[in-house]
N, C-alpha and C positions, 0 to 999 in steps of 0.2 A: 960268571963266564957263560956266554950264550953258546949253545951248540946248534949247528945246522942240523935239521931233522928232515929226512925224506918222508914222503907220505906213508911209506911202509913202516917206518919206525913209529910214527904217530899212530898208525893203525894198530901196531902191536901194543902201544901204551893204552890205547882206547879199549882194545879187547881185554887186556889184563885188568882194567879197572871198570869194566862194563857195569857191574852191579852198583858201584858207587855213583857212576854217571846216571844210571837209571833212577837212583834215589834222588839225585839233584833234580832231574826232570819231573819226577813224581811229586815232589814238594811244590813245584810251580804249577803244573797242569792239573793236579788233584785226581787223576785217574791213571790206572795202570796201562790201559790201552793207549792213551795218548802219550804216556811216557815211553812206551815201546816205539811209537811212531817217531817221537823226537830223537830217541837214541839212534834209531836206524838212519834217519835223515842226517844226523850229526856225523855218523860214521861215513856215510856216502859223501858228505861235504868234505870231510878230511881226506878221504881216499881219492876223490876226484879233484882236489885242490891243486895248487901249484906244487911242483916237484920238490922244491926246497922251501923250508921255513926256518926261522930262527926263534927258538923258544927256550927261555931259561928253565921253565918248569913245564914239561910236556903235559903232566896230568892237570895242572892249572889251566893250560891252554885248552885242553879237551873239555874241562868243566865249563869254561867260559863259552865255548862253542855250544855245548848242550844248554846252558842257561839262556843264551841269546835266542836259540831256536825255540826253547820252551816259552819264553816271553812272546816271541813272534806268534806262536800257536795261540796263546791266550788272547793277544790283541786281535788276531784274525777271527777267532771264535766270537769275541765280543762284537766286532763289526758285522759279522755274518748274522749273528742273533738279532741285531738291531734292524737288519733288512729282511729278515726271514718272514715270509707270509705263508699262510696255510689255506689259501683260496677261500677265506672267510671274509665276507663283506662286513666289516666291523660296524659300519653305519647302519646296516640293516638288522643288527641284533637288537631284539626287544628285551631290555633289561627291566624287570618288574621293580617298581618302587616299593621298598619295604618300610617306607616312612609312614607310620600311622599318624592320624591327627594328634594323638596323645604325644607321640615322639616329637613331632614338629613343634607342638606347644612347649614341650620341655626344652627343646633346643633354643627356642626363642627366649625362654626364661633364663637359660644359661648365658646366652649372648647379652641379655639385658643386665644380668648380675655382674658379668665381667666388665661391661661398659661402666656400670655404676662404680665398681671397685676402682677401675682405672681413673675415673673422673675425680676420685677422692685422693689420688696420689699427688705428690708435688709435681708441678709441671715438668721439671727436668727428669724426674724418675719415669713419668709416663712417656716422655719423648724418647728416652733411651730405650725403654721397653718396646715401643712401637718401631723404632729403627732396627732393633735386634730381631723381634719376632715377625713383624709385618713386612718391613723392607728387606730383611735378610742381610743386613750389614754385620760384619764381624765386630767383635768387641774392640779390636785394634782400630778399625775404620771409624767407629763411633768416637773413640777417644781422640783420634786425630781431628775429626770433624768438629768436636766440641772443645778441643784444646784442653783436655783434662787427662788425669792419670788413668791408666788401664784398670787399676784396682778399684777406682771410684766407679767406673762403668760396670765392672763386675758386681760390685756391691749394690748399685742401683737396680741392675737386672734381677739380682737375688731378692731385693726388697719387693719389687713388682711381682715376681713369681710367687712369693709367699702370699701376697695380697690376693692374687688371682686364684691360688690354691684353695682359698676359703670358699670359692664358688663350686667346689666339687660336690657339696651337699645338694646342689640343684641338678646334678647329672644323673641320668638314668643309667643303670647297668647296660652293657652292650647286649644286644639281642641277636 
């Protein structure tokens, strides 16, 4: 049975369960300060909303409002972070090259060793590995493209990965 709720009764439910609602927000936004902001905005949204609402579970309704606002905060933060600049001309930054001649030679040896190992694989195994690692296709996409079972694709990738793993002896430790 649904009960019509005025904003004051929703506000009462919200205030009574504020700690629980704060924890819901905290789990999503990962910081206490942002959780405080979310809870405050959610309360204002409920208090300033339409004068009557129908909710079977008022606490569930309040939780959903908090959850939606917390997710909106996360999305907004992600978008803002992608556009944020700090007045630094990235193109003008001089990044020193830490690749010594020895390191470059080692990298060339590793590439040559991997290419040699891959050339010794059966053609279908090499093709599946390249589709997966180089072209970035999913295993399901590869199986559909080749008209074979997903398990076969998984096995072929594992076989190629084992073969490539033998090239680790040529790799220098990270510096």
